[in-house]
Each structure stands twice: as C-alpha cells, then as structure tokens.
C-alpha positions, 0 to 999 in steps of 0.5 A: 718765635723763630727767625728764618731769614732777613734782607733789607728791602730798601736801605735808603728807606731803612726797611728790613724784611724779616721772615718769621715763624711765630709760635703763640700759646695761651690758656682757655679756661672754658675748654677741656676734656679727658684725653682717655675718653676722647682718644686724643689730647690735641685737635685742630680747629678753625681759627675764627671759632676762638679768641686769638690775642691781637698781637701786632708788631709796632715796627710794621711798615707794609702788609704781611704777605705770608700764607694764611693758616686757618687752623690752630691747635687746642689741647685737652687742658685748655692750652692753645697753640698758634703757629704761623709764618710772617713776612715782616717789613719793619723799620730799622735804623741803619748805622753804616759807618763801618760798611761793609763790616757793619753790624745792625741791631733791629727791633721787633716789638710785639704788643696789643693795641686793644687789650691792656697790660692788666688783661694780657701779659706777654712773655717769651716762651723760650730763652734767648739762647734757645731762640737764637739756636733754633733760628740758626737751625731753621734759616732758609735764606743765606743772603747778604746778612748773617744772624748773630743773636736774638735777645728779648726784653720785657717792657711795661709802660703807661699809654700816653693819652689813655693812661692804661698799662701796655705790656710789650715784648721786644726782640732785638735781632743782630745781623752782620753783613757778609763783607767778602763780596764788597772786599773782593769787588770794591776794596781790592780793585781800588787798592790795585789801582792806587798801587799801580799809580804808586809805582808810576812814580818810578817812571823817569819824568824827563823821558816818559810822559807820566801825565798820560799814564796817570790820566788813564788811571784816573779815568779808569778809577772813575769808571770803576766807581761809577760801575760799583756805585750800586754796591755802596750804601746811600743812606745813614746819618754818617758817611761810611768810612769806605766812601772816605777811602775812595775819595782819598784815593781819587784825591791822591791820584789827582794830586799825583797828576798835578804834581807830574804836570808841575815837574814836566813844566819845571823840566821844560821851562826851568830856564825861563823861570825867575830865580827860586825864592828864598823861602822856597829854597829854605823850605823845600831844598834844604828842609824837605830835601834832607827829609826825603833823601835829596839834599841840595848842594850849592854850586860854589864854583865861580863861573869866572874861574880862570882857565889855564889859558888866562893864567898863562896869560897872567904869567906871560903878561897881557897881549901886546905887552913887551917882555924885556927889551925885545918884542915877543915872537909873532907866532906866540902872540897869535897863539895867545890871541887864539887862546883868548878867543877860544875861552870866549867861545867856550863860555858862550857854549856853556851858557847856551848848553849848560844849566844855570844855577836857578834852573837846577834849583827849580828842577830839584824842587820838582824832584823833591816834591815828587819824592815827598808825594811818593812817601805820602802814597806809601804811608796812605796805602800802608795805613789803609791796608792795616785799617781794612784788615783790623776792621775786617777781623774785628767785625768777625770777633 
C-alpha cells in the first residue's frame, strides 16, 4: 500500500479522506505455465475471471469514488498482482488540544467480512520503513497535512457472535498539520493587538481618553476573531489551547478597559468619594504599592500649621491687646488684622483648589491598579510567546 495524499473532508464529523495506491498479491495454485514456451511470464486478464480477496477497510464512511481498474496481472508461477487506486473516506478520532501544532494518528484496518482467518491470512508485503519511504516519494497532494510515518499491526481475534477467527491488518497513519498558516494568520496578529493594548498603558489617563482607544482595540479584535473563525477547529473532546489563548487575550482587553474607566472615575470624582477604607489602604496603598514600585507616603503636615503671620501675632500678642502702658500704633494694628484676613483667604483657596488627603489616596489607588494590570499584561504576553515557541518547536521534533 502506498499513501499518496490526505485531507480532512469534515473535521466536525471527524472524516479523513485518504488517497491510496493499493497493491495486493496472492497465489493461485490452478494456473501456471512455462514462460519459455509461451514467451512471457506475465499477462493481464479481466478481474471478473478470477477470485479476488474481499478485503475491505473497516473505517469506511463513504463510497469509494476512485477509478475502476478492470485488469489484474497473472504470473507464470501462479502468483497474482492487483494494483488499484482508492479514495478512502474513513473515520478518525481527532485530538486538537495542541491545534495548530497537532499530530493525528488515523487507522485503516483491512479485513475480510466473509472469509475467515483460517482461510485467508493477511500480511504486509513490505516493512513499515519501506511503505513510509515509498508513500513520501509518491505524494501527489501537499495540502494542510504532512505525512510523518506509517506503521502496520497484525491483529487476530474471534468474531463476537459467530466465533470464527478474523485476521486483520491495521495501518496507523500519522500526519502533522502544517502550522505556518495558522501562526501567520491567527497567532501573530493576535499578539500584535494585545501588544498595542499593552503599550496603551503608557498614555497618561489624566490628559488622554484611553477608554476610547481600548474600546476600538476590543472592537477590532472581535472582528478579527469573527473573520478567522473558519480557521479554528470546531470539534474534539477537549478545548484547543489556542481558543483559551484568544479568550484570555479578550479578557485582558476587557479588564484593561474596565480598569481605565475606574481610573477616569477616580481622577474626575475623587473629591466626592468617601475616605479610603482601612483595608483598601492596607492592601492596595501599602502592600501592592510597594510591589509595583508606587509606595504611598502619608501626608503628616497638619493643615493647621501656624503661618508666619500667626506666629508673629503670638509673639506680638492678640489683636487689640495692649502692649505696655501705651496703645499700639493704629497702622500696626491694621496690618495685623489684614494678615489674619489674608490667612483665612489662603486657607479657603487651598481648600478649593488643593487636593485633599482622601482624594489623593483614591487617585493613588487607581494608579497602583493600573501599574498592577500592566505587569499582568507583560507576564501574560511573555508566557504566551514562550509557550507558543516551545510547542511549535516540539511539534516538529
């Protein structure tokens, strides 16, 4: 048997289309001649004139549409050769967990439904290495799948109901998917989009609308997945790891958008929020802040720190207090009163324009979460790239 090509007709139904060149040989005891007298040691005769072993493939799922060969070869010693093409549509269990770096092992089992194993014994006519070598040399279709090797296995067992011996010959065909197309069309564009979303963290949230930029990226990534949906596998008992990768990419994009909305809300409405809870201050500001390199420093300066004017007033005494026997000069008294009024005005201006302690804490919480998600992005992209490269290289070994 020579393997000339293969493709999956319907991956959802797990059907493998295999193109074979079958070569059967057997011995007929009642036909022989002298090649010297007849002038030839081989003749071609109609197939219907002789007995042909009723060998079929157990995994057949559709009609064989290969061209019909009406003749077979008869040798002078009684041996007969039957060579014919076959288009086999067979069932094959697919393991697509490592898609697009998957290797499939499909089986073609040759046996007879009528003749028992005591009357008809099946043996391979060549070694596994020879069959594999010949199959690679006569490959006519170089499509999505690449032939790795072909191994044969002799199986003999009893029929479950009739009890007679059944002789079978199973060929295990290992094919590997050509993954370059999927890497170029699926993985690399996805990595590019997730990298662009990663660098969007460098945009300052206080001056740039990052949420619109991230929303555009999510929309583009969704359209990309819809367009490339036909390239993804739709069958199998396990979820392909590439689907998990795409889901995590989309989840990170959505998480970054939600985090951007949170930071924008903290920057614009931090003055109206309640003070930061104690557990948030301990977990985020102190622990996570040191972890991401944004440690929080409490503002120990009291708002009621005395100004130079008030210290001067304490040194000189309260307004209206007599100093010595005489009454202070009216100009000095007016200056002290003006200094007190300026202090009140300064405190009101600082209260209106300055940022309170609670507002600063909420803004710092937002920046810490932003830095933390940025670190998760870098870790995810690094692990994903390494995993893809390792699995890709391992699949070719």
